[in-house]
C-alpha positions in Angstrom: 73.9 105.4 44.8 74.8 107.7 41.9 71.6 106.6 40.2 69.7 107.3 43.4 71.1 110.8 43.6 69.8 111.5 40.1 66.2 110.9 41.3 66.6 112.8 44.5 64.7 115.9 43.3 61.8 113.7 42.2 61.6 111.3 45.1 62.8 113.2 48.1 60.5 112.9 51.0 59.1 116.0 52.5 56.7 116.8 55.4 55.4 119.8 57.2 54.9 119.2 60.9 53.0 121.8 62.9 54.5 122.1 66.3 52.7 121.4 69.5 54.2 123.3 72.4 57.3 124.1 70.4 58.6 127.7 70.5 58.6 127.7 66.7 55.5 128.4 64.7 56.2 125.6 62.2 58.8 123.1 61.3 59.5 121.6 57.9 61.8 118.6 57.4 63.2 117.4 54.1 65.4 114.3 53.8 68.2 114.7 51.2 69.0 111.2 49.9 72.1 112.2 47.9 73.9 113.6 50.9 72.1 111.5 53.6 71.2 114.6 55.5 68.1 116.2 57.1 67.2 119.8 56.2 65.1 121.5 58.8 63.4 124.9 58.3 61.9 126.5 61.4 59.8 129.7 61.4 59.5 132.1 64.2 57.0 134.8 63.0 58.9 136.3 60.0 62.2 134.8 61.0 63.4 131.7 59.2 66.1 129.3 60.6 67.6 126.6 58.3 69.7 123.7 59.7 71.2 120.8 57.7 72.2 117.9 59.9 74.2 115.0 58.5 72.9 111.5 59.3 76.2 109.8 58.4 78.7 109.5 55.6 76.7 109.2 52.3 79.1 107.0 50.4 80.2 104.5 53.0 78.5 101.5 51.4 79.6 100.5 47.9 78.4 97.5 45.9 80.9 94.6 45.9 79.3 91.8 43.9 82.4 89.6 44.1 82.2 89.7 47.9 78.5 89.1 48.0 78.9 85.9 45.9 80.3 84.2 49.0 77.2 84.8 51.0 74.9 82.0 51.9 71.8 82.7 49.8 68.3 83.1 50.9 66.0 80.2 50.2 63.7 79.6 47.3 60.7 82.0 47.2 62.5 85.0 48.7 61.0 88.0 47.0 63.1 90.6 45.2 62.8 93.1 48.0 64.1 90.6 50.5 67.1 89.8 48.2 67.9 93.5 47.9 67.6 94.1 51.7 69.8 91.1 52.4 72.5 92.1 50.0 72.5 95.7 51.1 72.6 94.7 54.8 75.6 92.4 54.3 77.4 95.3 52.5 76.7 97.7 55.4 78.1 95.2 57.8 81.2 94.8 55.7 81.6 98.6 55.3 81.4 99.3 59.0 83.9 96.5 60.0 87.6 97.1 60.0 88.9 94.1 57.9 92.2 94.0 59.8 91.2 94.4 63.4 87.6 93.3 63.4 86.4 96.5 65.1 82.8 97.2 64.1 81.6 100.8 64.4 77.9 101.4 65.0 77.6 104.0 62.2 79.7 106.3 60.1 78.9 109.5 62.0 80.4 111.5 64.8 79.2 110.0 68.1 78.5 106.6 66.5 82.0 105.7 65.2 82.6 103.6 68.3 82.4 99.8 69.1 79.5 98.8 71.3 79.9 95.1 72.3 76.2 94.3 71.7 76.1 95.9 68.2 79.4 94.3 67.2 78.3 90.9 68.7 75.1 91.0 66.6 77.1 91.8 63.5 79.3 88.8 64.1 76.2 86.6 64.6 74.7 87.8 61.4 77.9 87.4 59.4 78.4 83.8 60.7 74.8 82.9 59.8 75.3 84.4 56.3 78.4 82.3 55.5 81.1 84.8 56.5 82.6 82.7 59.4 86.2 84.2 59.0 84.8 87.8 59.3 82.7 86.8 62.3 85.8 85.3 64.1 87.8 88.4 63.5 85.1 90.5 65.1 84.9 88.1 68.1 88.6 88.1 68.6 88.5 91.9 68.8 85.6 91.8 71.3 87.4 89.2 73.5 90.3 91.6 73.8 88.2 94.4 75.4 87.8 95.1 79.1 84.0 94.9 79.2 84.0 96.4 82.7 85.6 99.6 81.6 82.9 101.3 79.5 79.8 100.9 77.3 81.7 101.9 74.2 85.2 101.5 72.8 87.4 103.3 70.3 88.3 101.1 67.2 91.7 100.7 68.8 90.1 99.0 71.8 90.5 101.8 74.4 87.3 102.7 76.3 85.3 105.8 75.6 84.6 107.9 78.6 81.1 109.1 79.5 79.1 106.0 79.7 79.6 103.2 82.3 79.7 99.5 81.3 76.2 98.1 80.6 74.7 94.8 81.7 74.5 92.9 78.4 78.0 93.1 76.9 79.4 89.8 78.2 76.3 87.9 76.9 76.6 89.3 73.4 80.3 88.6 73.2 79.7 85.0 74.4 76.9 84.4 72.0 78.9 85.9 69.1 81.8 83.6 70.0 79.5 80.6 69.9 78.0 81.6 66.6 81.5 82.0 65.1 82.6 78.6 66.4 85.2 80.0 68.9 85.2 78.2 72.2 86.4 80.9 74.4 85.1 81.5 78.0 83.7 84.9 78.7 83.6 86.0 82.3 80.0 86.6 83.6 79.0 90.1 84.5 76.4 91.4 86.9 73.2 92.7 85.2 71.5 94.5 88.0 71.6 98.3 88.6 73.1 98.9 85.1 71.9 100.7 82.0 70.6 98.5 79.1 70.5 99.0 75.4 68.3 102.1 75.7 71.3 103.7 77.6 69.2 105.5 80.2 69.3 105.3 83.9 70.7 102.2 85.7 68.2 99.7 86.6 67.2 96.0 86.7 66.2 95.4 83.0 64.9 92.5 81.1 67.4 92.8 78.3 70.4 92.7 80.6 69.0 89.7 82.6 68.5 87.7 79.4 72.0 88.5 78.0 73.9 88.1 81.3 72.3 84.7 82.2 73.3 83.2 78.9 77.1 83.7 79.3 77.6 80.2 80.7 74.6 78.5 79.1 71.0 78.5 80.2 69.5 76.6 83.1 66.0 76.1 84.4 67.0 78.1 87.4 67.8 81.1 85.2 64.4 80.8 83.4 62.5 80.6 86.7 64.3 83.6 88.2 63.6 85.7 85.0 60.0 84.7 85.2 59.9 85.7 88.9 61.5 89.1 88.2 59.7 90.1 85.0 56.4 88.2 84.4 53.3 90.4 84.5 49.8 89.5 85.5 48.9 89.2 81.8 51.6 86.6 81.3 54.0 88.9 79.4 57.5 90.2 80.1 57.9 93.7 81.7 60.9 96.0 81.1 61.9 96.4 84.7 62.2 93.7 87.4 59.2 93.7 89.8 57.5 96.6 88.0 54.6 95.5 85.6 53.9 99.2 85.1 57.2 99.7 83.3 55.5 98.3 80.2 56.4 95.6 77.7 59.9 95.5 76.2 60.8 94.3 72.7 64.0 92.8 74.3 61.6 89.9 75.2 62.6 88.8 71.7 66.1 88.1 73.1 64.6 85.2 75.1 64.0 83.5 71.7 67.0 84.7 69.8 69.9 85.1 70.3 69.6 84.0 74.0 67.2 81.1 73.7 65.3 80.2 76.9 62.6 77.8 75.7 60.6 77.9 78.9 60.1 81.6 78.3 58.9 81.3 74.8 55.1 81.5 75.7 55.8 84.8 77.6 57.9 86.1 74.8 55.3 85.2 72.2 52.5 87.1 73.9 54.8 90.1 74.5 56.0 90.3 71.0 52.6 89.8 69.4 51.3 92.6 71.6 54.1 94.9 70.5 53.7 93.9 66.8 50.0 94.7 67.0 50.9 98.2 68.3 53.3 98.8 65.4 52.9 101.8 63.2 53.7 102.2 59.5 57.4 102.3 60.3 57.8 99.7 63.1 57.9 99.7 66.8 59.4 101.7 69.6 61.8 99.7 71.8 59.5 99.5 74.8 56.1 100.8 75.9 57.9 103.0 78.4 60.1 104.7 75.7 59.5 108.4 76.1 60.0 109.2 72.4 57.6 108.4 69.6 60.2 107.6 67.0 60.2 103.9 65.8 63.5 102.1 66.1 64.6 99.8 63.3 66.7 97.4 65.3 63.9 96.4 67.7 61.6 96.1 64.8 64.0 93.7 63.0 64.9 91.7 66.1 61.2 91.3 67.0 60.6 90.0 63.4 63.5 87.6 63.7 62.2 86.0 67.0 58.5 86.0 65.8 59.7 84.1 62.7 61.5 81.6 65.0 58.3 81.1 67.0 56.3 80.4 63.8 54.5 83.7 63.8 55.3 84.4 60.1 52.4 86.8 59.5 53.4 89.1 62.3 57.0 88.8 61.3 56.3 89.8 57.8 54.1 92.7 59.0 57.2 94.1 60.8 59.5 93.5 57.9 57.1 95.5 55.7 57.3 98.3 58.2 61.1 98.0 58.2 61.2 98.3 54.4 59.4 101.6 54.6 62.1 103.0 56.8 64.9 102.3 54.3 66.3 105.2 52.3 66.3 105.2 48.6 69.8 103.5 48.7 68.4 100.8 50.9 70.0 102.0 54.2 68.3 101.5 57.5 68.4 104.5 59.9 68.6 104.0 63.6 65.2 105.8 64.1 62.7 107.5 61.9 59.9 110.0 62.3 56.7 108.1 63.2 54.6 110.2 60.8 56.8 110.5 57.8 59.4 107.8 58.0 62.2 110.4 57.5 65.4 109.4 59.2 66.0 111.1 62.5 69.3 109.5 63.4 72.4 107.7 62.1 72.0 106.1 58.7 73.0 103.3 58.1 73.1 101.6 61.5 75.1 98.3 61.7 72.8 96.9 64.4 69.7 97.3 62.4 71.2 95.7 59.3 72.5 92.7 61.3 69.0 91.9 62.6 67.5 92.5 59.2 69.8 89.9 57.7 69.0 87.4 60.5 65.2 87.9 60.1 65.4 87.4 56.4 67.5 84.3 56.8 64.9 82.9 59.2 61.9 83.8 56.9 63.6 82.3 53.8 66.1 79.7 55.1 
């Protein structure tokens, strides 16, 4: 990272974006790699307003080659960029995990320094797949001690964070993480209807929650039939909201392949994911067609690549991984979201969730 900072003046990304409907006359964004911050300059006539916003602690992730030697390597033929992304992703997961308690914070930034069960569950799955079974078990034991009905987020000491009600996918992620870590612990099923999902908006009946909740106690053909009845569209794809084809396709269709496999739903998931991959921009996909922001998300881009690789759609998966590479900062960190036109980070960097799915996608592409 010290070497990266030395090149910051030469390599920093800049873009001028002319506002449309904004009260300002123009907006200039400049990403500052050394401090992992976004500098914004707005002009109002002759007035000039400068704001520097931190995207996260810049020195959170440090190289630890000794720890990395214990990782299960990627297979023969993995290109240098994949090896770098894999190693960097594992280091991010290690950095954001408390090595005593197993608490995994989403990002090293105010507002993200909390434990989301789905984020931490994905980290445990990725670490287990990468050869770090002990670390994965520590995370799962922490998650099993949470009251998943109390809130969407938790402090690293296990107490709930007020302000967001429990969401519909937590129990599923904890159960799947326990399975990946080799811990045979029962997880009480939770209702999935009329709850917020991973997009953390209004409560509703969402595909992501249905897939996660119905995998707590194993899959059944009845589960797959009911999901098809709720979410299948006339074009044989999977909609975001139950009974509403107009809600658009949701990248959470990937969860029906991994990590919550429902083989009977694979054809629907394949068509959904290929459609979304075809709509990808230079920096990946938005979480769903109904997302009201235009900024691509790195986690859905990575989890879609993972499931497409499982389905044998290698070309589409690699297309998304190329987009994911473009979002990475000079130090190899994946932001939560980036500007669709410039690729400049617009949110927390790095994000544990995104690096977990990146590692899983890479392991599938080069097993």
